[in-house]
C-alpha positions as CSV (number, residue, x, y, z in Angstrom):
1,X,15.3,14.7,-22.9
2,X,14.0,11.4,-20.9
3,X,12.9,12.2,-17.4
4,X,13.7,15.5,-15.6
5,X,15.1,15.1,-12.1
6,X,14.2,18.8,-11.0
7,X,10.6,18.6,-12.2
8,X,10.2,15.2,-10.4
9,X,11.6,16.2,-7.0
10,X,9.6,19.5,-7.4
11,X,6.4,17.8,-7.8
12,X,7.3,15.3,-4.9
13,X,8.0,18.2,-2.6
14,X,5.0,20.1,-3.6
15,X,2.6,17.1,-3.0
16,X,4.4,16.6,0.3
17,X,3.2,20.0,1.5
18,X,-0.4,18.7,1.2
19,X,-1.4,17.2,4.6
20,X,2.1,18.3,6.1
21,X,2.4,17.7,9.9
22,X,4.4,19.6,12.3
23,X,6.6,16.7,12.9
24,X,7.8,16.9,9.1
25,X,5.3,13.8,8.0
26,X,2.1,13.9,5.9
27,X,-1.3,12.7,6.8
28,X,-3.4,12.5,3.7
29,X,-6.2,10.1,4.4
30,X,-8.8,8.8,1.8
31,X,-11.9,11.0,1.1
32,X,-10.6,14.1,2.9
33,X,-10.1,17.6,1.9
34,X,-6.2,17.0,1.9
35,X,-6.6,14.2,-0.3
36,X,-9.0,16.2,-2.6
37,X,-6.4,18.7,-2.8
38,X,-3.6,16.4,-3.6
39,X,-5.9,14.7,-6.3
40,X,-6.5,18.0,-8.0
41,X,-3.0,18.8,-8.2
42,X,-2.0,15.4,-9.4
43,X,-4.7,15.6,-12.1
44,X,-3.1,19.0,-13.3
45,X,0.0,17.5,-13.7
46,X,-1.5,14.3,-15.7
47,X,-3.0,16.8,-18.0
48,X,0.2,18.7,-18.4
49,X,1.8,15.2,-19.5
50,X,-1.0,15.0,-22.4
51,X,-3.2,12.6,-20.6
52,X,-7.0,12.7,-20.6
53,X,-8.1,12.3,-17.0
54,X,-11.3,10.9,-15.3
55,X,-12.3,9.8,-11.8
56,X,-13.7,6.1,-11.6
57,X,-16.7,5.2,-9.6
58,X,-14.5,4.7,-6.4
59,X,-12.3,7.7,-6.8
60,X,-9.3,6.4,-8.5
61,X,-7.7,9.1,-10.7
62,X,-6.9,7.7,-14.2
63,X,-5.2,9.5,-17.0
64,X,-4.8,8.1,-20.5
65,X,-3.3,8.6,-23.7
66,X,-4.1,6.7,-26.7
67,X,-1.4,4.7,-28.6
68,X,-1.0,4.0,-32.2
69,X,-3.3,1.1,-32.1
70,X,-6.3,2.4,-30.1
71,X,-8.4,-0.4,-28.4
72,X,-5.6,-2.5,-27.4
73,X,-4.7,-3.6,-23.9
74,X,-3.0,-0.6,-22.5
75,X,0.3,-0.2,-20.5
76,X,-0.7,1.0,-16.9
77,X,1.6,2.8,-14.6
78,X,0.3,3.4,-10.9
79,X,0.5,3.6,-7.3
80,X,-1.3,5.7,-4.7
81,X,-1.1,9.2,-3.0
82,X,-2.8,8.6,0.3
83,X,-0.7,8.1,3.4
84,X,-0.7,6.5,6.9
85,X,-1.0,9.1,9.7
86,X,2.0,11.2,9.9
87,X,3.7,9.2,7.2
88,X,6.2,9.9,4.7
89,X,6.5,12.0,1.3
90,X,7.7,9.0,-0.9
91,X,5.6,6.1,0.0
92,X,3.2,5.8,-3.0
93,X,3.8,9.3,-4.2
94,X,7.1,8.5,-5.9
95,X,5.4,6.0,-8.0
96,X,2.5,8.2,-9.2
97,X,4.8,11.2,-9.8
98,X,7.4,8.9,-11.7
99,X,4.6,7.6,-13.8
100,X,3.5,11.1,-14.7
101,X,7.1,12.0,-15.4
102,X,7.3,9.0,-17.9
103,X,4.2,10.1,-19.6
104,X,5.4,13.6,-20.0
105,X,8.9,12.5,-21.1
106,X,7.4,10.4,-23.7
107,X,5.5,13.3,-24.9
108,X,8.3,15.6,-25.0
109,X,10.7,13.2,-26.7
110,X,8.0,12.5,-29.5
111,X,7.6,8.8,-28.7
112,X,4.5,7.1,-29.3
113,X,3.3,3.9,-27.7
114,X,2.0,1.3,-29.9
115,X,-0.7,0.8,-27.2
116,X,-2.5,3.0,-25.0
117,X,-0.9,4.4,-21.7
118,X,-2.6,4.9,-18.5
119,X,-1.5,6.3,-15.3
120,X,-3.4,5.5,-12.1
121,X,-3.4,7.3,-8.6
122,X,-5.4,4.5,-6.7
123,X,-7.6,5.5,-4.0
124,X,-7.0,4.3,-0.3
125,X,-4.1,2.1,-0.7
126,X,-3.0,2.2,2.9
127,X,-6.5,1.7,4.4
128,X,-5.7,3.7,7.4
129,X,-9.4,5.1,8.0
130,X,-11.4,1.9,7.6
131,X,-8.5,-0.6,8.4
132,X,-8.9,-2.3,5.1
133,X,-6.4,-1.2,2.2
134,X,-5.8,-1.8,-1.5
135,X,-9.4,-0.3,-1.9
136,X,-9.0,1.2,-5.3
137,X,-7.1,-1.5,-6.9
138,X,-9.3,-4.1,-5.3
139,X,-12.3,-2.1,-7.1
140,X,-10.4,-2.2,-10.3
141,X,-9.9,-5.8,-10.3
142,X,-13.5,-6.6,-9.3
143,X,-12.7,-7.8,-5.8
144,X,-14.8,-5.4,-3.6
145,X,-17.7,-6.5,-1.7
146,X,-20.9,-4.7,-0.1
147,X,-19.2,-5.2,3.3
148,X,-16.0,-3.1,2.2
149,X,-18.2,-0.2,1.5
150,X,-20.2,-0.6,4.9
151,X,-16.9,-0.4,7.1
152,X,-16.9,2.4,9.7
153,X,-13.9,4.6,10.5
154,X,-12.8,5.6,14.0
155,X,-15.4,8.3,14.0
156,X,-18.2,6.0,13.0
157,X,-18.2,7.5,9.4
158,X,-19.3,4.4,6.9
159,X,-16.9,4.4,3.9
160,X,-20.0,4.3,1.5
161,X,-21.2,7.7,3.1
162,X,-17.7,9.1,2.8
163,X,-17.8,8.2,-1.1
164,X,-21.2,9.8,-1.4
165,X,-20.1,13.0,0.3
166,X,-16.9,12.9,-1.9
167,X,-19.3,13.3,-4.8
168,X,-19.4,9.7,-6.1
169,X,-22.4,7.8,-7.2
170,X,-22.1,5.0,-4.7
171,X,-24.5,2.8,-6.6
172,X,-22.2,2.6,-9.4
173,X,-19.2,1.3,-7.4
174,X,-19.1,-1.9,-9.4
175,X,-18.2,0.1,-12.6
176,X,-14.8,0.9,-11.3
177,X,-13.9,-2.9,-12.3
178,X,-11.9,-3.3,-15.6
179,X,-12.0,-6.1,-18.0
180,X,-8.7,-7.9,-18.1
181,X,-8.8,-7.4,-21.8
182,X,-8.3,-3.8,-21.2
183,X,-4.9,-3.9,-19.4
184,X,-2.0,-5.7,-20.9
185,X,0.8,-4.6,-18.5
186,X,0.9,-2.9,-15.2
187,X,4.1,-1.5,-13.7
188,X,4.5,0.2,-10.4
189,X,7.5,2.0,-9.1
190,X,7.8,2.3,-5.2
191,X,10.2,3.0,-2.4
192,X,11.6,-0.4,-1.0
193,X,10.4,0.2,2.7
194,X,13.2,-1.8,3.9
195,X,17.1,-1.7,4.0
196,X,18.0,-4.5,1.5
197,X,19.0,-2.1,-1.2
198,X,20.8,0.3,1.0
199,X,22.9,-2.6,2.6
200,X,23.7,-3.8,-1.0
201,X,24.7,-0.2,-2.1
202,X,22.2,-0.3,-4.6
203,X,19.6,2.5,-5.9
204,X,17.2,0.2,-7.8
205,X,15.9,-3.4,-7.4
206,X,13.6,-5.8,-9.3
207,X,10.7,-7.2,-7.2
208,X,10.0,-10.7,-7.6
209,X,7.0,-11.5,-5.1
210,X,4.8,-9.5,-2.8
211,X,4.2,-10.7,0.6
212,X,0.9,-12.2,1.7
213,X,-0.7,-10.0,4.5
214,X,-3.3,-10.8,7.1
215,X,-4.8,-8.4,9.3
216,X,-6.7,-9.2,12.4
217,X,-8.8,-7.2,14.8
218,X,-8.7,-8.8,18.3
219,X,-11.2,-7.6,21.1
220,X,-10.4,-9.1,24.6
221,X,-12.9,-8.6,27.3
222,X,-12.3,-9.1,30.9
223,X,-13.6,-7.3,34.0
224,X,-13.0,-3.8,35.1
225,X,-12.4,-3.7,38.9
226,X,-10.8,-1.5,41.4
227,X,-7.0,-1.3,41.0
228,X,-6.3,-1.1,44.8
229,X,-9.2,-3.4,46.2
230,X,-8.7,-6.4,43.7
231,X,-5.7,-8.5,44.8
232,X,-3.3,-10.0,42.3
233,X,-4.0,-13.4,41.1
234,X,-7.2,-15.2,39.7
235,X,-9.4,-12.5,40.8
236,X,-8.2,-10.1,38.2
237,X,-9.4,-10.5,34.6
238,X,-7.0,-7.8,33.0
239,X,-7.5,-7.4,29.3
240,X,-4.5,-5.3,28.9
241,X,-2.2,-8.0,30.5
242,X,-4.0,-10.5,28.2
243,X,-3.2,-8.1,25.0
244,X,0.4,-7.8,26.1
245,X,0.6,-11.7,26.2
246,X,-1.0,-12.0,22.8
247,X,1.5,-9.5,21.4
248,X,4.4,-11.4,22.7
249,X,3.0,-14.7,21.4
250,X,2.6,-13.2,18.1
251,X,6.2,-12.0,18.0
252,X,7.5,-15.4,19.4
253,X,5.5,-17.4,16.8
254,X,6.6,-15.3,13.8
255,X,10.1,-15.9,15.0
256,X,9.7,-19.6,15.2
257,X,7.6,-20.0,12.0
258,X,10.1,-18.8,9.2
259,X,12.8,-16.3,8.4
260,X,10.3,-14.2,6.4
261,X,7.4,-14.2,8.7
262,X,6.7,-11.0,10.6
263,X,3.9,-10.0,13.3
264,X,3.2,-6.7,14.4
265,X,0.5,-5.1,16.8
266,X,0.3,-1.8,15.4
267,X,-2.8,-0.5,17.5
268,X,-3.7,-1.1,20.9
269,X,-6.8,0.6,22.9
270,X,-7.8,-0.1,26.6
271,X,-11.0,0.7,28.2
272,X,-12.0,2.4,30.5
273,X,-8.6,3.8,30.4
274,X,-8.6,5.2,34.0
275,X,-5.5,5.0,36.1
276,X,-7.1,3.4,39.0
277,X,-9.2,0.7,37.2
278,X,-8.0,-2.6,36.1
279,X,-8.6,-2.6,32.1
280,X,-11.8,-4.5,31.2
281,X,-11.4,-4.3,27.5
282,X,-8.4,-4.4,25.1
283,X,-8.4,-4.0,21.2
284,X,-5.5,-4.7,19.3
285,X,-4.8,-5.1,15.6
286,X,-2.4,-7.7,14.3
287,X,-0.4,-7.7,11.1
288,X,0.7,-10.9,10.1
289,X,3.0,-11.4,6.9
290,X,5.0,-14.0,5.0
291,X,6.2,-14.7,1.5
292,X,5.0,-18.1,1.9
293,X,1.2,-18.5,2.5
294,X,1.5,-22.0,4.0
295,X,3.9,-20.6,6.8
296,X,1.8,-17.4,7.5
297,X,-1.4,-19.6,7.9
298,X,0.6,-21.8,10.2
299,X,1.5,-18.9,12.2
300,X,-2.0,-17.8,12.3
301,X,-3.3,-21.0,13.7
302,X,-0.7,-21.0,16.5
303,X,-1.5,-17.5,17.3
304,X,-5.3,-18.4,17.5
305,X,-4.4,-21.4,19.9
306,X,-2.2,-18.9,22.0
307,X,-5.3,-16.5,22.2
308,X,-7.4,-19.3,23.5
309,X,-4.9,-20.2,26.1
310,X,-4.4,-16.7,27.3
311,X,-8.0,-16.3,27.5
312,X,-8.4,-19.4,29.5
313,X,-5.7,-18.6,31.9
314,X,-6.8,-14.8,32.6
315,X,-10.6,-15.4,32.5
316,X,-11.1,-13.4,29.2
317,X,-13.3,-13.8,26.2
318,X,-12.0,-12.9,22.8
319,X,-13.6,-12.0,19.3
320,X,-11.1,-12.1,16.4
321,X,-12.3,-10.4,13.0
322,X,-10.5,-10.7,9.8
323,X,-10.1,-7.4,8.3
324,X,-7.9,-8.3,5.2
325,X,-6.3,-11.3,3.6
326,X,-4.0,-11.3,0.8
327,X,-2.2,-14.1,-0.9
328,X,1.3,-13.8,-1.6
329,X,1.9,-12.6,-5.2
330,X,4.6,-13.4,-7.6
331,X,5.4,-10.8,-10.2
332,X,5.2,-11.9,-14.0
333,X,8.4,-13.6,-15.1
334,X,8.0,-11.6,-18.3
335,X,8.0,-8.3,-16.5
336,X,10.8,-9.2,-14.1
337,X,12.8,-10.1,-17.2
338,X,11.8,-6.7,-18.8
339,X,12.9,-4.6,-15.9
340,X,16.0,-6.9,-15.5
341,X,16.8,-6.4,-19.1
342,X,16.7,-2.7,-18.9
343,X,18.7,-2.5,-15.8
344,X,21.4,-4.3,-17.5
345,X,21.2,-2.2,-20.6
346,X,21.6,0.8,-18.4
347,X,24.7,-0.7,-16.8
348,X,23.0,-1.2,-13.4
349,X,23.4,-4.3,-11.6
350,X,20.4,-6.7,-11.6
351,X,19.1,-7.2,-8.2
352,X,16.0,-9.3,-7.5
353,X,14.3,-9.1,-4.1
354,X,10.8,-9.7,-2.7
355,X,8.8,-7.1,-1.2
356,X,7.6,-7.3,2.4
357,X,5.0,-4.7,2.1
358,X,1.7,-5.0,0.3
359,X,1.0,-2.9,-2.8
360,X,-1.6,-2.3,-5.4
361,X,0.6,-4.4,-7.8
362,X,-0.4,-7.5,-5.9
363,X,-4.0,-6.9,-6.9
364,X,-3.4,-5.8,-10.4
365,X,-1.4,-9.0,-11.0
366,X,-5.0,-10.7,-11.0
367,X,-5.6,-8.2,-14.2
368,X,-2.3,-8.0,-16.1
369,X,1.3,-9.0,-16.5
370,X,2.7,-7.1,-13.5
371,X,6.1,-5.9,-12.3
372,X,7.5,-3.6,-9.8
373,X,10.6,-1.6,-9.6
374,X,12.2,-0.7,-5.9
375,X,14.0,2.4,-5.2
376,X,16.3,2.6,-2.2
377,X,15.0,4.6,0.8
378,X,17.5,6.0,3.6
379,X,17.9,3.6,6.4
380,X,14.9,1.6,5.0
381,X,12.7,4.0,7.0
382,X,9.0,4.2,5.8
383,X,5.6,5.3,7.3
384,X,7.6,8.0,9.1
385,X,8.4,11.6,8.8
386,X,12.1,10.2,8.4
387,X,11.2,8.7,5.2
388,X,13.7,10.0,2.4
389,X,14.7,9.1,-1.0
390,X,17.9,10.6,-2.7
391,X,16.8,12.7,-5.7
392,X,19.4,11.0,-7.9
393,X,18.0,7.6,-6.8
394,X,14.3,8.7,-7.4
395,X,15.4,9.9,-11.0
396,X,17.3,6.6,-11.7
397,X,14.1,4.7,-10.9
398,X,12.1,6.9,-13.0
399,X,14.4,6.2,-15.8
400,X,14.2,2.6,-15.4
401,X,10.5,2.7,-15.7
402,X,10.6,4.9,-18.6
403,X,13.1,2.6,-20.6
404,X,10.8,-0.4,-19.5
405,X,7.8,1.1,-21.0
406,X,9.8,1.7,-24.2
407,X,10.9,-2.0,-24.1
408,X,7.3,-3.1,-24.0
409,X,6.7,-1.8,-27.4
410,X,7.1,1.8,-28.8
411,X,8.1,3.5,-31.9
412,X,9.8,6.9,-32.6
413,X,7.3,9.4,-34.6
414,X,8.4,9.8,-38.1
């Protein structure tokens, strides 16, 4: 029987209706009513797939079925069900629903794993509310700090208080951490969020590395003055123009640093935001990434120098806060080979590529042998209502996931 395309797509569409926006996208942020509704639905599907479910100390949803050798390190499949604001239906969700489909197909096919199987929907991978992502996987890997729990969202809500309102015992947050001896393998299926596979005419790819992400918050302060009475030149201390120069400097730096370095200013706010007042303050976020950590760090240093020069020129001051820093993460050679071998046996081209986006897999690599399967998305578009995956591609990716699980050690029941 293997995986069922109709069921996979039906569940993806049903999940996509939760948090649906008028533009055709999805907004499903961590610890919100929409997330609760989605989590309850996904939990129901996990239980239909024969998994025993629980919510851990930070809100990760975990389904588990014991194997023929209980107590041995598990095979874990996972991704996330939170979204960015007005994001797409497939980012993260495809990985979670495919993992459930694999678990259900194994059950229906009468296949027993030698080791336990776990399926995880990680909490707050995107980090949209608190500007700090990979929260659930970092908790599972024991990488959270008190500072992570004390962050405030745009409405001033402290993450710890949101967790408490969610019904979690915040004092127990450290209990989400797992012993590395408990997790043998971690596999994540995800849309590519780029156009490489589409350009190559391929539905599925094998991930080799995950990019190292650096997220900075930059607060520029100048002086708010009358727009008409303050002449152009050195008397103006315009924070918005300073922010514009920072954004352009980041773009130029990334282009000059390496072919794989990218820099994005994804958020910009100015104050007081009045038509006839020179902006006295500007706040922007800078997302800087590269597969090569040394190249990324060189770009970071140059951007810091640029900010200093811009502030001197325009009479501004700057505060730069590091919100998140992740090292580039190679996938396990064992897992790369396992996925590649499955693709070859299925008659698929074996195409290996790095990931330019961050994923829970880069955190789970600290706990287990970790691999990722990419599925082609139309025009490479993600984090957008236009995000789309062809149903046949989605099913093919789930089949590769299924066969990879089998290759890691299962036997037919007698």
